[in-house]
Backbone bond lengths (Angstrom), bond angles and torsions (degrees), N, CA, C in turn:
res aa  C-N    CA-C-N  psi(-1)  N-CA   C-N-CA  omega(-1)  CA-C   N-CA-C  phi
1 M - - - 1.450 - - 1.528 108.27 -
2 T 1.310 115.41 131.05 1.460 121.34 179.12 1.511 108.85 -100.59
3 I 1.300 115.86 132.42 1.466 121.24 177.63 1.516 107.81 -105.78
4 H 1.317 115.06 124.48 1.462 120.69 178.72 1.520 108.90 -102.66
5 A 1.307 114.93 134.37 1.462 119.18 177.24 1.523 108.42 -73.17
6 S 1.299 116.11 134.33 1.470 119.47 178.17 1.514 109.52 -89.00
7 T 1.279 114.31 144.45 1.462 118.65 176.76 1.519 108.01 -93.09
8 T 1.291 116.01 150.22 1.467 120.79 179.84 1.513 110.57 -104.36
9 R 1.313 114.94 25.96 1.460 119.70 179.39 1.525 109.19 -69.46
10 P 1.330 117.33 122.43 1.465 118.85 -178.12 1.533 111.37 -68.71
11 T 1.317 115.36 144.61 1.460 119.14 177.47 1.520 108.67 -82.55
12 R 1.302 115.33 146.59 1.459 120.90 178.96 1.514 108.66 -94.06
13 A 1.313 114.90 138.06 1.462 120.50 176.14 1.525 108.94 -66.79
14 A 1.321 115.63 155.40 1.468 120.79 -179.58 1.524 111.25 -56.32
15 V 1.326 117.48 -37.62 1.467 120.53 -179.79 1.528 110.37 -65.60
16 Q 1.327 116.92 -34.60 1.456 120.18 177.24 1.524 110.76 -68.57
17 Q 1.315 116.42 -41.39 1.462 120.21 177.95 1.530 110.34 -63.57
18 A 1.322 117.15 -40.56 1.469 120.88 178.63 1.520 110.70 -63.84
19 A 1.331 117.12 -46.00 1.467 120.60 179.76 1.521 110.63 -63.77
20 Q 1.316 116.75 -37.96 1.457 120.53 178.22 1.529 110.34 -64.96
21 L 1.316 116.95 -43.77 1.464 120.93 178.25 1.528 111.10 -62.34
22 V 1.324 116.85 -45.22 1.472 120.81 178.46 1.529 109.69 -61.45
23 G 1.327 117.09 -42.45 1.460 120.77 178.23 1.518 112.23 -60.71
24 V 1.332 116.47 -43.94 1.466 120.84 179.07 1.529 110.51 -63.77
25 V 1.324 117.39 -41.17 1.464 120.73 179.10 1.532 110.01 -62.42
26 F 1.337 117.14 -43.27 1.470 119.24 178.18 1.520 111.17 -62.91
27 L 1.328 117.92 -40.59 1.465 120.34 176.55 1.524 110.60 -61.52
28 L 1.311 116.27 -44.68 1.460 120.94 179.33 1.526 111.45 -60.97
29 V 1.318 116.94 -45.59 1.468 121.40 179.40 1.535 109.86 -62.98
30 G 1.328 116.79 -40.78 1.464 120.33 178.54 1.515 112.46 -62.15
31 V 1.326 116.42 -41.98 1.468 120.79 178.52 1.529 110.31 -69.11
32 L 1.339 117.17 -46.14 1.468 120.68 -179.16 1.526 112.01 -59.70
33 G 1.330 116.74 -29.86 1.459 120.65 178.61 1.515 113.49 -64.93
34 F 1.337 117.16 -14.82 1.464 121.50 178.44 1.527 112.89 -103.92
35 I 1.332 117.14 7.61 1.467 120.06 -177.61 1.529 110.27 -105.35
36 P 1.352 115.91 114.60 1.462 119.39 177.75 1.535 110.19 -59.53
37 G 1.308 115.92 142.14 1.460 121.15 -178.04 1.516 110.28 98.74
38 I 1.326 116.85 -52.11 1.469 120.06 172.73 1.518 107.87 -73.72
39 T 1.329 114.58 -34.87 1.462 121.18 172.86 1.521 107.33 -103.88
40 T 1.334 115.73 111.52 1.459 119.94 179.23 1.527 109.42 -77.70
41 G 1.313 116.31 154.15 1.461 120.48 -178.60 1.515 111.83 64.98
42 Y 1.333 116.45 28.52 1.464 121.64 -175.67 1.529 112.13 -54.33
43 D 1.333 117.18 -38.37 1.470 121.31 -179.25 1.526 112.10 -67.78
44 D 1.336 116.82 -16.71 1.464 121.15 179.50 1.526 112.51 -98.38
45 M 1.344 116.56 11.52 1.461 119.62 -179.45 1.525 110.23 -72.87
46 E 1.312 115.16 130.54 1.463 122.68 176.16 1.521 108.63 -101.92
47 F 1.345 116.63 165.84 1.471 118.63 175.93 1.523 109.75 -67.61
48 A 1.317 116.38 -52.35 1.466 121.09 -179.33 1.517 108.23 -157.29
49 S 1.321 116.89 101.25 1.452 119.45 -178.16 1.521 109.72 -171.13
50 H 1.333 115.22 149.63 1.460 119.35 173.97 1.524 110.78 -68.80
51 D 1.328 116.40 -12.80 1.460 121.38 178.99 1.527 112.96 -82.53
52 S 1.333 118.12 -4.13 1.461 120.13 178.59 1.520 108.67 -61.08
53 G 1.333 115.82 123.80 1.460 120.56 -177.66 1.518 113.28 -94.65
54 A 1.323 117.46 4.96 1.456 121.18 -178.05 1.526 110.62 -82.58
55 E 1.342 115.68 140.69 1.462 120.88 178.23 1.521 109.72 -136.35
56 L 1.305 116.25 123.69 1.455 121.91 175.48 1.523 108.40 -67.31
57 L 1.325 116.35 125.37 1.465 123.44 -177.28 1.532 112.70 59.51
58 G 1.339 116.76 18.56 1.449 121.40 -179.41 1.519 113.27 72.28
59 I 1.340 117.22 13.61 1.470 121.33 -175.20 1.526 112.65 -124.98
60 F 1.336 116.39 -51.54 1.462 121.67 -170.63 1.525 110.32 -98.89
61 Q 1.334 116.94 118.22 1.460 121.74 -178.66 1.526 109.58 -65.29
62 V 1.324 115.96 131.29 1.458 121.29 -179.74 1.519 110.80 -133.57
63 S 1.313 114.10 162.99 1.457 122.69 174.08 1.521 106.25 -142.24
64 V 1.313 116.62 176.36 1.462 119.92 176.21 1.532 109.09 -59.05
65 L 1.331 117.25 -46.16 1.459 121.25 179.54 1.534 111.08 -59.87
66 H 1.315 116.86 -44.93 1.467 121.96 -179.44 1.536 109.46 -59.22
67 N 1.326 117.58 -44.66 1.461 121.64 178.88 1.523 111.74 -65.38
68 I 1.316 116.53 -40.25 1.466 120.12 178.51 1.527 110.32 -63.84
69 V 1.320 117.01 -40.40 1.475 120.53 177.47 1.522 109.96 -60.32
70 H 1.331 117.87 -42.72 1.469 120.58 177.27 1.526 110.91 -60.92
71 L 1.326 117.19 -44.05 1.463 120.90 179.18 1.528 111.40 -61.82
72 L 1.329 116.50 -45.94 1.471 120.10 179.73 1.526 111.73 -64.87
73 F 1.323 116.22 -39.88 1.463 120.71 178.28 1.527 109.64 -61.79
74 G 1.326 117.12 -39.88 1.457 121.34 177.56 1.514 112.46 -64.58
75 I 1.322 117.05 -43.03 1.467 121.57 178.58 1.528 110.11 -62.39
76 V 1.315 116.47 -44.57 1.473 120.67 178.85 1.528 109.86 -62.33
77 G 1.327 117.15 -42.75 1.458 120.71 179.35 1.516 111.78 -59.75
78 L 1.330 117.09 -45.59 1.464 120.62 179.83 1.522 111.11 -65.29
79 A 1.316 116.88 -40.43 1.464 120.22 179.47 1.527 111.09 -65.63
80 M 1.317 116.59 -43.11 1.469 120.03 -177.32 1.525 112.10 -75.83
81 A 1.326 117.92 -18.00 1.462 121.54 178.93 1.530 112.03 -72.72
82 R 1.313 117.47 -4.22 1.463 120.09 179.83 1.524 112.75 -68.88
83 S 1.326 116.90 -20.51 1.468 119.72 175.81 1.521 108.73 -133.08
84 A 1.319 115.92 153.91 1.468 120.23 -179.90 1.523 110.88 -63.46
85 S 1.322 117.27 -41.02 1.469 119.33 -179.28 1.528 110.86 -68.59
86 G 1.326 117.38 -37.00 1.457 120.70 176.82 1.516 111.24 -67.01
87 A 1.337 116.19 -41.59 1.463 120.76 178.95 1.519 110.38 -62.07
88 R 1.322 116.34 -43.26 1.468 121.16 178.98 1.533 109.83 -61.96
89 A 1.325 116.29 -45.28 1.465 120.47 179.74 1.531 111.07 -62.74
90 F 1.330 117.10 -40.79 1.463 120.51 178.15 1.522 111.09 -62.54
91 L 1.322 116.59 -48.06 1.463 119.88 -177.04 1.524 111.71 -65.49
92 I 1.325 116.69 -46.86 1.470 118.76 -178.27 1.533 110.63 -72.90
93 G 1.311 116.93 -47.49 1.469 120.30 179.60 1.519 111.75 -63.44
94 G 1.333 116.63 -43.84 1.462 120.47 177.76 1.522 111.23 -64.05
95 G 1.329 116.43 -37.74 1.455 120.48 176.85 1.514 111.88 -62.22
96 V 1.315 116.27 -41.57 1.466 120.62 177.62 1.534 109.73 -63.95
97 I 1.328 116.85 -42.71 1.472 120.31 177.91 1.527 110.26 -59.13
98 Y 1.319 117.04 -43.17 1.467 119.59 -179.91 1.521 112.60 -68.61
99 L 1.327 118.25 -33.05 1.468 119.47 175.22 1.530 110.92 -68.53
100 V 1.325 116.70 -37.41 1.469 120.25 175.92 1.532 109.59 -64.82
101 L 1.336 116.28 -41.45 1.463 120.34 178.05 1.524 110.67 -64.37
102 W 1.330 117.22 -36.96 1.471 121.61 175.83 1.527 110.16 -60.61
103 L 1.339 116.33 -48.34 1.470 120.19 178.81 1.523 110.74 -61.51
104 Y 1.321 116.71 -43.20 1.461 121.66 178.04 1.530 110.36 -56.92
105 G 1.337 115.97 -45.63 1.456 120.30 179.89 1.517 113.24 -64.41
106 L 1.339 116.48 -31.36 1.461 119.91 177.90 1.522 112.37 -74.38
107 I 1.325 116.03 -33.13 1.462 121.57 -174.05 1.530 112.44 -81.00
108 I 1.330 116.88 -41.71 1.467 119.22 -174.56 1.526 111.54 -77.33
109 D 1.306 115.05 158.64 1.464 122.01 171.30 1.532 106.08 -81.90
110 H 1.324 116.87 120.58 1.461 120.14 -176.64 1.522 113.27 -62.04
111 G 1.322 117.84 -17.00 1.453 121.69 178.58 1.522 113.63 -94.60
112 S 1.325 117.00 4.26 1.469 120.29 -176.64 1.533 111.21 -97.25
113 D 1.332 115.16 168.20 1.462 121.37 177.71 1.529 111.96 -66.28
114 A 1.328 117.90 -18.14 1.468 121.11 177.25 1.528 110.78 -66.76
115 N 1.310 117.07 -19.20 1.466 121.91 179.74 1.527 109.19 -92.08
116 F 1.302 116.40 62.68 1.462 121.62 -174.44 1.524 112.77 -84.36
117 V 1.337 118.92 -12.88 1.476 120.59 -173.57 1.537 112.33 -68.27
118 P 1.232 129.82 -47.43 1.450 136.18 -5.18 1.528 111.41 -96.21
119 L 1.321 115.52 165.96 1.463 122.57 -179.62 1.521 109.66 -129.15
120 N 1.330 116.15 145.48 1.454 120.75 169.73 1.529 107.39 -124.28
121 T 1.305 117.76 -179.01 1.466 121.12 -176.51 1.526 111.51 -60.53
122 A 1.332 117.34 -39.62 1.466 120.30 178.14 1.529 110.55 -61.87
123 D 1.346 117.07 -41.83 1.474 120.94 176.57 1.523 110.45 -60.04
124 D 1.332 115.70 -44.76 1.464 120.05 -177.58 1.525 111.17 -56.15
125 W 1.315 117.10 -48.66 1.467 119.84 -175.77 1.519 112.01 -75.95
126 L 1.327 117.27 -28.36 1.460 119.32 172.16 1.528 109.72 -65.91
127 H 1.330 117.01 -40.52 1.467 120.55 178.40 1.527 110.96 -62.66
128 F 1.327 116.74 -38.57 1.465 119.97 176.71 1.530 110.23 -61.50
129 A 1.328 116.81 -49.55 1.469 120.99 -178.98 1.526 111.09 -62.56
130 L 1.332 116.99 -42.43 1.462 120.50 177.96 1.521 111.19 -62.18
131 G 1.328 116.68 -45.00 1.465 120.31 -179.14 1.509 111.51 -60.00
132 V 1.322 117.19 -48.03 1.466 121.33 -179.78 1.527 110.18 -64.06
133 A 1.338 117.29 -45.43 1.467 121.08 -177.97 1.524 111.73 -64.39
134 M 1.325 117.08 -42.79 1.465 119.85 -178.85 1.530 111.17 -65.81
135 I 1.320 116.98 -43.54 1.465 119.88 178.17 1.526 109.78 -63.21
136 A 1.323 116.80 -43.52 1.468 120.28 179.79 1.530 110.61 -60.94
137 L 1.324 117.85 -44.06 1.461 120.37 177.90 1.525 111.33 -61.45
138 G 1.332 116.17 -45.83 1.462 120.07 -179.14 1.515 112.88 -62.10
139 V 1.315 117.02 -38.16 1.465 121.54 -178.49 1.528 110.76 -79.76
140 L 1.319 116.84 -51.60 1.466 120.47 -173.86 1.529 112.99 -67.69
141 L 1.326 117.56 -35.39 1.460 120.00 -177.98 1.521 113.04 -80.24
142 T 1.314 116.69 -6.65 1.471 119.57 176.51 1.521 111.28 -119.43
143 R 1.303 116.35 8.01 1.463 120.62 177.94 1.521 108.09 -60.37
144 G 1.309 116.09 133.86 1.457 120.14 179.89 1.514 113.69 87.24
145 R 1.318 117.53 3.65 1.474 121.19 177.77 1.519 108.91 -112.44
146 R 1.286 115.73 146.51 1.465 119.58 172.67 1.510 108.10 -75.00
147 S 1.321 117.22 138.90 1.462 119.88 -179.77 1.517 109.93 -67.08
148 G 1.333 114.12 140.72 1.456 120.00 177.36 1.510 113.44 85.27
149 R 1.333 118.70 -6.21 1.458 121.78 179.84 1.516 109.38 -107.17
150 E 1.315 116.23 146.33 1.457 121.13 178.12 1.522 111.25 -84.77
151 G 1.314 118.27 -21.62 1.456 122.15 -176.69 1.504 111.88 -78.23
152 S 1.329 115.70 -179.60 1.460 119.18 -177.57 1.531 110.58 -116.13
153 T 1.307 115.94 66.24 1.447 120.85 177.27 1.517 108.57 -82.14
154 P 1.332 118.32 127.06 1.464 119.93 179.74 1.527 111.73 -59.04
155 T 1.317 115.64 146.11 1.450 121.15 178.11 1.527 109.39 -59.30
156 G 1.289 116.20 132.80 1.449 121.31 178.13 1.519 112.83 92.57
157 A 1.336 118.51 -14.97 1.454 119.96 179.80 1.517 109.50 -71.28
158 G 1.282 116.48 132.34 1.457 121.00 177.22 1.511 114.14 78.96
159 L 1.313 117.32 9.03 1.468 118.86 -179.50 1.487 110.63 -93.31
């Protein structure tokens, strides 16, 4: 008979894994935004301006500020993924931020100084999809759990 030592490594909730994945993707996008070739028009990248001619994958308008925001968002996602409640807050809160950014992109004139991030139409619709997806992950992956608890107590139990 072989005896295997058990590890006491805690399992991560699905919401934590989702937040961690989203955080890693944001970090990756932030880094890729600084790589010439993956970012077209790299020499035309501005710090923060609608005049930034750089586009990630030739589609999404980026600037130094835009890339830094992606990097910071990724760091926050990874940090908040350490707990289920933090992961849920990151996904739902981040989703709301992206929906607000989507609305902002729809309202402003992309050629104006108000577009300092900068955003183009492709960015706007990506922000919409990200916002909806992040909120859905945060809600659906914690459905049936009490907020603020790491356990899986069904909704309504003990109320």
